[in-house]
C-alpha positions in Angstrom: -23.1 -145.0 15.2 -25.0 -142.0 16.0 -24.6 -140.3 19.8 -27.9 -139.5 21.7 -28.7 -135.7 21.6 -28.2 -134.1 25.2 -31.6 -133.6 26.4 -31.5 -129.9 26.8 -30.8 -129.5 23.3 -32.3 -129.9 19.8 -30.2 -131.5 17.4 -30.3 -131.9 13.7 -31.6 -128.6 13.2 -31.3 -127.1 9.4 -29.3 -124.0 10.1 -27.4 -122.2 7.5 -23.9 -122.8 7.0 -21.9 -119.7 5.7 -18.7 -121.5 5.0 -20.3 -124.4 3.0 -22.8 -122.2 1.4 -25.7 -124.3 2.6 -27.9 -125.2 4.9 -26.6 -128.3 7.3 -27.8 -129.9 10.5 -26.9 -128.1 13.9 -27.5 -128.5 17.4 -29.4 -125.8 19.5 -28.7 -126.0 23.2 -29.9 -122.3 24.0 -32.2 -120.9 26.2 -31.5 -124.3 28.6 -30.2 -122.9 31.9 -26.7 -124.3 31.0 -23.6 -123.5 33.6 -20.8 -125.6 31.3 -21.0 -126.8 28.1 -23.2 -130.1 27.5 -21.5 -133.1 27.2 -22.7 -136.1 24.5 -22.7 -134.1 22.0 -22.3 -135.2 18.5 -18.7 -135.2 17.2 -19.7 -134.7 13.7 -21.8 -131.5 14.4 -20.4 -128.8 12.4 -22.8 -125.8 14.3 -23.3 -125.6 18.0 -25.4 -122.8 19.4 -25.3 -122.3 23.3 -26.6 -119.0 23.4 -28.4 -117.4 26.1 -27.1 -119.5 29.1 -25.3 -119.2 32.4 -21.8 -120.2 30.9 -19.3 -117.8 32.5 -16.2 -119.8 31.9 -14.8 -121.4 28.8 -12.0 -123.9 29.8 -8.5 -124.8 27.8 -9.0 -127.3 25.0 -12.6 -127.7 26.2 -14.4 -128.3 22.7 -11.0 -130.5 21.8 -11.4 -132.6 24.7 -15.4 -133.5 23.8 -14.0 -134.5 20.2 -15.7 -131.4 18.7 -13.3 -131.1 16.0 -15.4 -130.4 13.0 -17.0 -127.4 14.6 -17.5 -124.5 11.8 -19.4 -122.3 14.0 -19.8 -121.7 17.8 -22.4 -119.0 19.2 -21.7 -118.3 22.9 -23.3 -115.0 23.2 -25.4 -114.0 26.0 -24.3 -115.9 28.5 -22.5 -113.9 31.4 -19.2 -115.0 29.7 -16.6 -113.8 31.6 -13.3 -115.9 31.6 -12.0 -117.7 28.4 -8.6 -119.4 28.6 -6.0 -118.8 26.4 -6.2 -122.2 24.7 -10.2 -122.7 24.7 -10.6 -123.0 21.4 -7.3 -125.1 20.4 -7.6 -127.9 18.0 -10.7 -126.5 16.0 -8.9 -126.1 13.0 -12.3 -125.7 10.7 -13.6 -123.2 13.1 -14.6 -119.9 11.1 -17.5 -118.3 12.8 -17.2 -117.7 17.0 -19.6 -115.2 18.3 -18.9 -114.0 22.0 -21.0 -111.0 21.7 -23.2 -109.7 24.8 -21.2 -111.3 27.5 -18.7 -109.8 30.1 -15.6 -110.4 28.9 -12.9 -107.9 30.0 -9.7 -109.1 28.9 -8.2 -111.8 26.4 -5.0 -113.5 26.2 -2.9 -112.7 22.9 -3.1 -115.9 21.9 -6.6 -117.0 22.3 -7.5 -117.3 18.3 -4.2 -117.9 17.2 -4.6 -121.3 16.2 -7.8 -120.7 14.4 -6.5 -120.3 11.1 -9.7 -120.2 9.2 -12.0 -117.8 11.5 -13.8 -115.9 9.1 -16.0 -113.9 11.6 -15.4 -112.8 15.2 -17.9 -111.1 17.1 -16.8 -109.5 20.6 -19.5 -106.8 20.5 -21.3 -105.9 23.4 -18.7 -106.6 26.5 -16.4 -104.9 28.8 -13.1 -104.2 26.8 -11.4 -101.8 27.8 -8.6 -102.2 25.9 -7.3 -105.2 23.4 -3.9 -106.5 22.8 -2.5 -105.6 19.1 -1.7 -109.2 18.4 -5.4 -110.5 19.2 -6.2 -111.3 15.6 -2.7 -111.1 14.1 -2.8 -114.5 13.3 -5.9 -114.7 11.7 -5.2 -114.0 7.9 -8.5 -115.2 6.9 -10.9 -113.1 9.2 -13.5 -111.0 7.0 -16.2 -109.9 9.6 -15.0 -108.5 13.0 -17.0 -106.8 15.5 -15.7 -105.1 18.8 -18.8 -102.6 19.1 -20.5 -101.5 22.7 -17.5 -102.1 24.5 -15.3 -99.4 26.6 -12.0 -99.3 24.2 -10.5 -96.0 24.7 -8.3 -96.6 22.1 -7.4 -98.9 19.6 -3.7 -99.9 18.4 -2.2 -98.6 14.9 -1.6 -102.4 14.2 -4.8 -103.8 15.4 -5.9 -104.8 11.8 -2.6 -105.1 10.2 -2.2 -108.6 8.9 -6.2 -108.8 8.4 -6.0 -107.9 4.5 -9.2 -109.8 3.7 -11.3 -108.1 6.3 -14.7 -107.2 4.7 -16.3 -105.8 7.9 -15.4 -103.7 10.8 -17.2 -102.6 13.6 -16.1 -100.3 16.6 -19.0 -98.5 17.1 -20.5 -97.4 20.6 -16.9 -97.2 22.4 -15.0 -94.1 24.0 -12.2 -93.9 21.1 -11.0 -89.9 21.0 -8.8 -91.0 18.1 -7.8 -92.9 15.5 -4.2 -93.5 13.7 -4.1 -92.4 10.4 -2.7 -95.8 9.3 -4.9 -98.3 11.2 -7.0 -99.5 8.3 -4.2 -98.7 5.7 -3.7 -102.7 5.4 -7.6 -103.5 4.9 -7.8 -102.9 0.9 -10.7 -105.2 0.7 -12.7 -103.2 3.3 -16.3 -102.7 2.4 -17.9 -101.7 5.5 -16.9 -99.7 8.5 -18.9 -98.2 11.4 -17.2 -96.0 14.1 -20.3 -94.3 15.1 -21.2 -93.4 18.8 -17.6 -92.7 19.9 -15.7 -89.3 21.0 -13.9 -88.5 17.7 -13.3 -84.9 17.0 -11.1 -85.1 14.1 -9.6 -87.7 11.6 -7.1 -87.6 9.6 -7.5 -87.0 5.7 -5.6 -90.3 4.7 -7.1 -92.6 7.2 -9.3 -94.4 4.4 -6.8 -93.4 1.4 -6.3 -97.8 1.1 -9.8 -98.5 1.2 -11.0 -98.5 -2.4 -13.4 -101.0 -1.7 -15.3 -99.2 0.9 -18.8 -99.3 0.4 -20.6 -98.3 3.8 -18.8 -95.8 6.4 -20.9 -94.7 9.2 -19.0 -92.1 11.5 -22.5 -90.7 13.2 -22.6 -89.4 16.9 -19.4 -88.4 17.2 -18.1 -85.0 17.8 -16.5 -84.2 14.4 -16.3 -80.7 13.4 -14.5 -80.9 10.3 -14.3 -83.4 7.0 -11.1 -82.8 4.9 -12.1 -82.7 1.6 -9.7 -85.2 0.6 -11.0 -88.0 2.8 -13.0 -90.1 0.5 -10.7 -89.2 -1.9 -9.8 -92.8 -3.2 -13.2 -94.2 -2.0 -14.7 -94.2 -5.2 -17.1 -97.1 -4.4 -18.4 -95.4 -1.5 -22.0 -95.5 -1.5 -23.9 -94.9 1.9 -22.1 -92.5 3.9 -23.5 -91.1 7.7 -21.9 -88.3 9.0 -25.0 -87.1 11.1 -25.0 -86.1 14.8 -21.8 -84.6 14.9 -20.5 -80.6 14.8 -19.6 -80.3 11.3 -19.8 -76.7 10.4 -18.9 -76.6 6.9 -18.0 -79.1 4.0 -15.3 -78.1 1.1 -17.3 -78.4 -2.3 -15.1 -81.4 -3.4 -15.4 -83.5 -0.4 -17.6 -86.0 -2.1 -16.2 -85.9 -5.6 -14.8 -89.0 -6.4 -17.4 -91.2 -4.4 -20.1 -93.2 -5.7 -22.6 -92.0 -3.0 -26.2 -93.7 -3.2 -27.4 -92.4 0.2 -25.7 -89.7 2.6 -26.9 -88.7 6.1 -25.5 -85.3 7.4 -28.5 -84.2 9.7 -28.0 -83.0 13.0 -24.7 -80.8 12.4 -24.1 -77.2 12.2 -23.6 -76.7 8.4 -24.5 -73.1 7.5 -23.5 -73.5 4.1 -23.7 -76.1 1.2 -21.6 -75.3 -2.0 -23.8 -75.7 -5.4 -21.5 -78.0 -6.6 -21.1 -80.3 -3.3 -23.1 -83.2 -4.9 -22.4 -82.7 -8.7 -20.3 -85.5 -9.5 -22.7 -87.7 -7.3 -25.0 -89.1 -10.3 -26.3 -92.2 -8.3 -27.5 -90.3 -5.5 -30.9 -91.2 -4.0 -30.9 -90.4 -0.9 -29.9 -87.0 1.2 -30.9 -86.0 4.8 -29.5 -82.7 5.8 -32.3 -82.4 8.9 -31.8 -80.3 11.8 -28.6 -77.7 10.7 -28.5 -74.1 10.2 -28.7 -73.8 6.5 -30.3 -70.3 5.4 -30.8 -71.2 1.4 -29.7 -73.8 -1.1 -28.5 -73.3 -4.7 -31.1 -73.7 -7.4 -28.5 -75.9 -9.2 -28.0 -78.2 -5.8 -29.5 -81.2 -7.3 -29.2 -80.4 -10.8 -26.8 -83.7 -11.5 -28.7 -86.1 -9.0 -30.9 -87.2 -11.7 -32.0 -90.5 -9.6 -32.7 -88.6 -6.3 -35.6 -90.2 -4.7 -35.5 -89.0 -1.0 -34.6 -85.3 0.6 -34.9 -84.5 4.1 -34.1 -80.8 4.7 -36.4 -80.4 7.9 -35.5 -78.1 10.9 -33.3 -75.6 9.2 -33.6 -71.8 8.3 -34.2 -71.9 4.6 -36.3 -69.1 3.6 -36.7 -69.9 0.1 -36.9 -72.6 -2.6 -36.2 -71.6 -6.2 -38.5 -73.0 -8.6 -36.2 -74.9 -10.8 -34.1 -76.4 -7.8 -36.1 -79.9 -8.4 -36.4 -79.8 -12.3 -33.9 -82.4 -13.0 -35.1 -84.9 -10.5 -38.0 -87.0 -11.9 -37.5 -89.9 -9.5 -37.9 -87.5 -6.4 -40.3 -89.3 -4.1 -40.3 -88.1 -0.6 -39.3 -84.2 -0.1 -39.2 -82.7 3.5 -39.2 -79.3 4.1 -40.4 -78.8 7.4 -39.6 -76.8 10.2 -37.9 -73.8 8.1 -39.0 -70.3 7.0 -40.1 -70.5 3.7 -42.4 -68.0 2.8 -43.5 -69.1 -0.8 -43.6 -71.7 -3.1 -43.6 -71.3 -6.7 -46.5 -72.7 -8.9 -43.6 -74.6 -11.3 -41.1 -75.7 -8.4 -42.7 -79.6 -8.9 -43.9 -79.3 -12.1 -41.2 -82.0 -12.9 -41.4 -84.3 -10.0 -44.2 -86.5 -11.5 -43.2 -89.6 -9.2 -43.4 -87.5 -5.6 -45.4 -89.1 -3.2 -44.8 -87.3 0.1 -44.3 -83.3 1.0 -44.1 -81.8 4.2 -44.0 -78.4 4.3 -45.3 -77.9 7.4 -44.1 -75.2 10.1 -43.1 -72.9 7.7 -44.2 -69.0 6.7 -46.4 -69.9 3.7 -49.4 -67.4 3.2 -50.1 -68.8 -0.1 -50.7 -71.8 -2.3 -51.0 -71.3 -6.1 -53.8 -73.8 -7.5 -51.1 -75.1 -10.1 -48.5 -75.9 -7.0 -49.4 -79.8 -7.2 -50.7 -79.6 -10.5 -48.0 -82.5 -12.2 -48.2 -84.5 -9.0 -50.3 -86.9 -10.0 -49.3 -89.5 -7.8 -49.0 -87.6 -4.6 -50.5 -89.1 -1.4 -49.1 -87.1 1.6 -49.4 -83.7 1.7 -48.2 -81.5 5.0 -49.3 -78.0 5.0 -50.1 -77.6 8.6 -48.7 -74.7 11.0 -48.1 -71.9 8.4 -50.1 -68.7 7.5 -52.6 -70.0 4.7 -55.5 -67.8 4.2 -57.1 -69.9 1.9 -57.3 -72.9 -0.6 -58.1 -72.5 -4.2 -61.0 -75.1 -5.2 -58.4 -76.3 -8.2 -55.3 -76.7 -5.4 -56.1 -80.6 -5.7 -58.1 -81.1 -8.4 -55.4 -83.5 -10.3 -54.3 -85.4 -7.0 -56.6 -88.4 -7.3 -54.5 -90.6 -5.6 -54.3 -88.4 -2.3 -54.6 -89.9 0.7 -53.7 -87.6 3.7 -53.7 -83.6 3.7 -52.7 -81.6 6.8 -54.0 -78.1 6.6 -54.4 -77.7 10.4 -53.5 -74.2 12.2 -53.4 -71.8 9.7 -55.8 -69.1 8.9 -58.1 -70.5 6.3 -61.5 -68.8 6.8 -63.5 -70.9 3.9 -63.2 -74.4 2.3 -65.1 -74.2 -1.3 -67.7 -77.0 -1.6 -65.3 -78.5 -5.1 -62.0 -78.3 -3.2 -61.8 -81.7 -2.7 -64.1 -83.2 -5.2 -61.8 -85.1 -7.1 -60.1 -86.8 -4.4 -61.9 -90.0 -4.0 -59.2 -91.8 -2.5 -59.0 -89.4 0.6 -58.6 -91.0 4.0 -57.5 -88.9 6.4 -58.3 -84.3 6.3 -56.8 -82.2 9.3 -58.5 -78.7 8.6 -58.5 -77.9 12.6 -57.3 -74.9 14.3 -58.4 -72.5 11.4 -61.2 -69.8 11.1 -63.5 -71.8 9.2 -67.5 -70.6 10.0 -69.1 -72.8 7.5 -69.1 -76.3 5.9 -70.9 -76.5 2.8 -72.9 -80.0 2.6 -71.4 -80.7 -0.6 -67.8 -80.3 0.4 -66.8 -83.8 1.5 -69.6 -85.3 -0.5 -67.1 -87.1 -2.9 -64.8 -88.2 -0.4 -66.4 -91.8 0.3 -63.2 -93.2 1.5 -62.9 -90.8 4.2 -61.6 -92.1 7.4 -60.4 -89.1 9.8 -61.8 -86.0 9.8 -60.8 -83.1 11.8 -62.7 -79.5 12.1 -61.9 -78.7 15.6 -61.1 -75.8 16.9 -62.6 -73.5 14.3 -65.4 -70.9 14.3 -68.0 -73.6 12.7 -72.1 -72.6 13.9 -73.9 -75.1 12.2 -73.4 -78.6 10.2 -75.9 -79.5 8.1 -77.3 -82.9 8.5 -76.3 -84.0 5.1 -72.5 -83.0 5.7 -71.6 -86.5 5.9 -74.3 -88.3 4.5 -71.6 -89.9 1.9 -68.7 -90.5 4.2 -69.8 -94.3 5.1 -66.5 -95.2 6.3 -65.7 -92.2 8.8 -64.3 -93.6 12.0 -63.2 -90.3 13.4 -65.1 -87.2 13.5 -63.7 -84.1 15.5 -65.6 -81.2 15.7 -64.5 -79.9 19.1 -64.1 -76.0 20.1 -66.1 -74.9 17.6 -69.1 -72.3 17.9 -72.1 -75.4 17.3 -75.2 -74.7 19.2 -77.3 -77.6 18.0 -76.7 -81.2 16.4 -79.6 -82.3 13.9 -80.7 -85.6 14.6 -79.5 -86.8 10.9 -76.3 -85.5 11.4 -74.4 -88.9 11.5 -77.3 -91.0 10.4 -75.1 -92.4 7.5 -71.7 -92.7 9.4 -72.6 -96.0 10.4 -68.7 -97.2 10.5 -67.7 -94.4 13.3 -65.7 -95.2 16.2 -65.0 -91.6 17.8 -66.8 -88.7 18.1 -65.3 -85.6 19.8 -67.7 -82.5 20.1 -66.8 -81.2 23.1 -66.3 -77.5 23.6 -69.0 -76.3 22.1 -72.6 -74.5 22.6 -74.8 -77.4 22.5 -77.7 -77.3 24.6 -79.4 -80.5 23.7 -78.9 -83.7 22.5 -81.8 -85.1 20.4 -82.3 -89.0 21.7 -82.4 -90.3 18.0 -78.9 -88.4 16.9 -76.9 -91.6 17.3 -79.6 -94.6 16.7 -77.3 -95.5 13.5 -74.0 -95.7 15.2 -74.0 -98.9 16.9 -70.2 -98.8 16.7 -69.6 -95.7 18.5 -66.7 -96.4 20.7 -65.8 -92.7 22.2 -68.0 -90.1 22.6 -67.0 -86.6 24.1 -69.6 -84.0 24.8 -67.9 -82.3 27.3 -67.7 -78.5 27.9 -71.3 -77.7 26.3 -74.5 -76.5 27.7 -76.3 -79.9 27.9 -78.9 -80.0 30.9 -80.5 -82.6 30.2 -79.7 -86.4 28.5 -83.0 -88.5 27.3 -82.6 -91.9 28.7 -82.6 -93.3 25.1 -79.8 -91.1 23.6 -77.3 -94.0 24.1 -78.9 -97.1 23.6 -77.5 -98.0 20.5 -74.1 -97.4 20.7 -71.0 -99.6 21.9 -69.6 -97.2 24.3 -66.3 -97.6 26.1 -65.6 -93.7 26.7 -68.2 -91.4 27.6 -67.2 -87.6 28.7 -70.5 -85.5 29.7 -68.4 -83.3 31.8 -68.6 -79.3 32.2 -72.2 -78.9 31.4 -75.5 -78.3 33.1 -76.6 -81.5 33.8 -78.6 -81.6 36.8 -80.2 -85.3 36.8 -79.0 -88.7 34.6 -82.1 -91.1 34.6 -81.2 -94.4 36.0 -81.9 -96.1 32.6 -79.6 -93.4 30.8 -76.7 -96.2 30.4 -78.8 -99.1 30.7 -77.8 -100.4 27.3 -73.8 -99.7 27.3 -72.8 -103.0 29.1 -69.3 -102.0 27.4 -68.8 -98.6 28.9 -65.3 -98.4 31.0 -64.8 -94.6 31.3 -67.6 -92.4 32.2 -67.1 -88.7 33.2 -69.7 -86.4 34.7 -67.6 -83.8 36.5 -68.6 -80.2 36.6 -72.2 -80.6 36.1 -75.0 -79.7 38.4 -76.3 -83.2 39.6 -77.2 -83.6 43.3 -77.8 -87.2 43.7 -76.4 -90.8 42.2 -79.4 -92.9 41.7 -78.9 -96.4 42.9 -79.7 -98.0 40.0 -77.8 -96.0 37.4 -74.9 -98.1 37.1 -75.9 -101.5 37.6 -75.7 -102.5 34.0 -72.2 -101.4 33.5 -70.5 -104.2 34.6 -66.8 -103.1 33.2 -67.2 -99.5 34.4 -63.3 -98.7 35.1 -63.1 -95.0 36.0 -66.2 -92.8 37.1 -65.4 -89.1 37.6 -68.6 -87.3 39.4 -66.4 -84.4 40.5 -67.0 -80.8 41.0 -71.1 -81.6 41.3 -73.6 -80.9 44.3 -73.8 -84.6 45.3 -74.6 -84.7 49.2 -74.9 -88.2 49.9 -73.6 -91.9 47.6 -76.1 -94.4 48.4 -74.4 -97.8 49.9 -75.6 -100.0 46.5 -74.7 -97.6 44.1 -71.7 -99.8 42.8 -73.1 -103.2 43.9 -72.3 -104.2 40.3 -69.0 -102.4 39.3 -66.6 -105.3 40.5 -64.1 -103.7 38.3 -63.9 -99.9 38.9 -60.6 -98.7 39.8 -60.9 -95.0 40.1 -63.1 -93.0 41.4 -63.3 -89.5 41.7 -66.3 -87.5 43.3 -64.3 -84.5 45.1 -65.7 -81.4 45.1 -69.1 -82.1 46.3 -71.3 -81.7 49.3 -70.4 -85.2 50.7 -70.4 -85.4 54.3 -70.7 -89.0 55.4 -70.0 -92.1 53.0 -71.1 -95.6 54.3 -67.7 -97.4 55.1 -69.4 -100.5 53.0 -69.6 -98.3 49.7 -66.8 -100.1 48.0 -66.8 -103.6 49.8 -67.9 -105.4 46.8 -65.3 -103.7 44.5 -62.1 -105.3 44.9 -60.5 -103.4 41.7 -60.7 -100.3 43.4 -57.1 -98.5 43.7 -57.9 -94.9 43.5 -60.3 -92.5 45.5 -60.6 -88.6 45.7 -62.9 -87.6 47.9 -61.2 -84.2 48.6 -63.0 -80.8 48.6 -66.1 -82.2 50.7 -67.3 -82.0 54.2 -66.7 -85.2 55.6 -67.2 -86.6 59.3 -66.6 -89.9 60.5 -68.1 -92.3 62.9 -66.0 -93.3 65.9 -67.1 -96.6 65.5 -66.1 -97.6 62.1 -63.2 -97.3 59.7 -63.7 -94.9 56.9 -63.6 -97.0 54.0 -63.4 -100.9 53.7 -61.4 -101.2 50.6 -58.1 -103.6 51.3 -56.7 -102.8 47.7 -57.0 -99.4 47.6 -53.6 -97.7 47.1 -54.3 -94.3 46.7 -56.9 -91.9 48.8 -57.2 -88.2 48.7 -58.8 -86.4 51.5 -57.5 -82.9 51.3 -59.7 -79.9 51.9 -62.3 -81.8 53.7 -62.7 -79.6 56.9 -61.8 -82.7 58.9 -61.0 -82.1 62.5 -60.0 -85.3 63.8 -59.8 -89.1 62.5 -60.9 -92.1 64.7 -58.3 -94.7 65.6 -59.7 -97.0 63.4 -60.1 -95.2 60.4 -57.7 -96.7 58.4 -57.5 -100.2 59.6 -58.9 -101.5 56.3 -56.5 -99.8 54.1 -53.7 -102.2 54.8 -52.4 -101.6 51.1 -52.8 -97.7 51.1 -49.5 -96.5 49.4 -50.5 -92.6 48.9 -52.7 -90.4 51.4 -53.2 -87.1 51.0 -54.9 -85.6 53.9 -53.5 -82.1 53.8 -55.3 -79.0 54.0 -57.9 -80.0 56.7 -58.1 -78.7 60.6 -56.3 -81.8 62.4 -54.9 -80.4 65.5 -53.5 -84.1 66.5 -52.3 -86.9 64.6 -51.3 -89.4 66.9 -53.4 -88.6 70.0 -57.2 -88.6 70.7 -58.4 -85.1 69.2 -61.0 -84.9 71.8 -58.2 -83.1 74.4 -57.2 -86.7 75.9 -54.8 -89.1 74.6 -55.7 -92.6 73.5 -55.0 -94.5 76.5 -57.1 -97.2 75.8 -55.2 -98.0 72.7 -51.9 -98.3 73.9 -49.5 -101.4 73.1 -47.2 -101.4 76.3 -46.2 -97.8 76.6 -46.6 -96.8 72.8 -49.7 -95.3 71.7 -51.6 -97.3 68.5 -50.7 -95.1 65.8 -53.7 -93.9 63.5 -51.8 -94.9 60.2 -50.5 -98.0 62.3 -51.9 -100.7 59.6 -50.3 -98.8 56.6 -47.2 -100.9 56.2 -47.1 -100.1 52.5 -47.3 -96.2 52.6 -45.0 -94.4 50.5 -46.4 -91.0 50.4 -47.8 -89.2 52.9 -49.1 -85.2 52.9 -50.0 -83.9 56.5 -49.3 -80.1 55.2 -51.5 -77.1 55.9 -53.5 -78.8 59.2 -53.0 -77.4 63.0 -50.5 -79.9 63.8 -48.0 -78.8 66.8 -46.6 -82.0 67.0 -45.3 -84.9 65.0 -43.2 -87.2 66.6 -40.6 -89.8 65.2 -42.8 -92.7 66.4 -45.3 -91.5 64.0 -43.3 -92.1 61.1 -40.5 -94.6 61.9 -43.0 -97.9 61.6 -43.3 -97.0 57.7 -40.1 -98.3 56.4 -41.8 -97.6 52.7 -42.5 -93.9 53.2 -40.2 -92.1 50.7 -42.2 -88.4 51.0 -43.6 -86.4 53.6 -44.8 -83.2 53.6 -45.7 -81.4 57.0 -45.5 -77.5 55.8 -47.8 -75.0 57.0 -48.2 -76.5 60.4 -47.5 -74.8 63.9 -45.0 -77.3 64.6 -42.5 -76.5 67.8 -39.1 -76.5 67.0 -37.9 -78.7 69.6 -35.8 -81.7 70.0 -38.7 -83.7 69.3 -38.5 -82.3 65.9 -35.0 -82.9 65.9 -35.4 -86.8 65.9 -37.7 -85.9 63.2 -35.5 -84.2 61.0 -32.8 -87.3 61.5 -35.5 -89.7 59.9 -35.9 -87.2 57.2 -32.1 -87.0 56.5 -31.3 -91.0 56.9 -34.4 -91.9 54.3 -33.6 -88.8 52.2 -29.7 -89.7 51.7 -30.7 -93.2 50.6 -32.4 -91.9 47.1 -32.0 -88.1 46.5 -28.9 -85.9 47.0 -29.3 -82.9 49.3 -31.7 -82.0 52.0 -35.0 -80.4 52.0 -35.0 -77.1 54.1 -37.7 -75.3 56.0 -39.3 -72.8 53.7 -41.0 -69.8 56.4 -40.5 -68.0 58.4 -36.6 -67.2 57.7 -36.1 -67.1 61.4 -36.9 -71.2 61.7 -35.2 -73.3 59.5 -33.9 -76.9 59.3 -30.6 -75.8 60.5 -31.9 -74.2 63.6 -33.5 -77.7 64.2 -30.4 -79.7 63.2 -28.4 -77.6 65.5 -30.0 -78.3 68.9 -28.2 -79.5 71.8 -30.6 -82.3 72.4 -29.9 -84.3 76.0 -33.3 -85.2 76.3 -36.5 -84.5 74.7 -37.9 -82.1 77.0 -35.1 -79.2 75.4 -36.9 -76.8 73.2 -35.9 -73.1 71.8 -38.2 -70.9 73.2 -38.0 -68.1 70.3 -38.7 -70.6 67.8 -42.1 -71.4 68.0 -43.4 -71.7 64.5 -42.0 -73.6 61.7 -43.2 -74.3 58.4 -41.4 -76.9 55.9 -41.4 -79.6 53.8 -39.4 -82.9 54.3 -39.3 -84.8 51.1 -37.5 -88.0 51.7 
């Protein structure tokens, strides 16, 4: 008779049963928001998954009473489980795997697992244990896999694993262990994997692993070990993977790894300054060595002499100043070699002659001045070569002649003045070439002729004056061309005629004065175009017609006018930068065919007016920057149809406002900058339509009043009871307010206390009177500040008036003042 499957579960799911070494049908009740173990489960099931629920307690005999005695595997992980009663798993005589990781268990009774005689795997990782009873697993003689990592253990009893002679794997990582008893693993002769990483160990006994003859992988990383005794691994003849990185080891004895079977050793991020030439002498199976980020000045030429199958060597971030020519002579399988961030001045031409399997070489950030043309002659499989950030002055044309598999070459940030045309002639598979930040003044039209698979080409920050129109004629697959910050004064209309797949062109920071209207005629895949920081004064309206631009930067040029049809065909354009030009006006129809426009920057021009219909079709506009122009008035309805607008910067203009109208109608606007606009006053209804505003900067204006009518009388007609209606009354979400450097003499508590979300307020640089009214504001600042940050901001200048003066005023009423404290400048950051 088959028991019905609970509705929240999936029954008869094929799962791997490690005990039976085959797939069996199990029940999966995970992610079902269960608070208890579901009833109605088939008593014959062997696997039960109830992870990712809300079960906080497992009661005594709960599984036994549900007749689930055939269970072989239970997964209760990720539940928030806090309590497991002593007899919760009693009666489960066939249970072999119990997963309790990632819960909130802080204590287990010593008899919790005592009757689970055949338990093989127990996972207690990611809980809240600060200690464990020495007998918690003392009766689980068959236990092979134990995890109590990622807890809060400060110590482990020496006898915890005493009776678990069959243990193969132990994980006690990510705890707070300061020491381990030398006999803690003495009875675990079968132990193969041990993870003690991410603890606070400073020392380990030389005898701690003496009985672990089967130890295969050992992780001691991320501790504070200062020394490894040279006999610590004496008996670990099967040790293949050893992780000692991120410790404080300063030296290693030459015999430390003598008896091991190391395949991979990680020693990075220590303080090692010297390695004896015989350190790895007996490790004939060594494949991976990582000694990154130490203080090594030199390595013996015989360092890797006996490691004939060595594949990967990491020596980055040391102080190595020389690599001996025969150092890698005996490593024919060497594949990846990392020597970056050292002080290497020279590489002998024969250094890599025996490394015919070399795929990846990194020598960046050294002091190399020359690369001999035969240096990579024998590395026929080389694919990645990093030589950037050196002092290389030239590249011989024969340097890469044999490297036909080369894909990535980095020669940036050197002192190269010339690239001989045939330098990359044989590199047919070259896809990425970086020659930026050098002293190259000329590129021959044949330089990249053979690199038909070139995908990225970076020539930026050189001294190139001219680019021949045939320079890229064979590079049909080029996606990215970067020629920015050179001295190019002209681009021929045929320069990019064959780069039909180009996606990104960066040509900013040159001296280009004119862009021919046909220059991009074949670049219909062009997405990103940067022509900023040039001398362009005119853009033909047909220039971008055949492109697929989403990003266009024309900033920092000399453009005075843009024809309304200039962007007519660029319907996918999202970001447009016209900043720092000489534009006097924006044509009303200029952006009408750009429905996806997201960001527009027209700052630092000479714009005096923006027509109300300018952004009529730009409903997706999010960020608009018109700062540093000559705008004196904006129609409040300018952004009426733009429900997506969130950021507007109008700072550094000369704005005035209509008394009867709000400054803008943009109910979803989050950030508004109105600083440096010579504003003398705001009408009371200025911000009533900006109810979502979170950040407001009105600093560095000429405001004399912020709470009252600026024309010499209070706002009597805007009173609610006896409280005047505040200028920022509607801004309930305001978090940041800058009213600094105005002419305000008074800011009262009434002005700020209605803004419960306000967390940053700047009022420095105002001639505020130091009186009891100001003390009320100080109290408000203190209360808000204390919730989120430590300390209290103090007054800046002058020194005679500080927050401490204001704080210590004896205020019985709000009329008391200190006559000698007439000026205060400070910033309150809450």
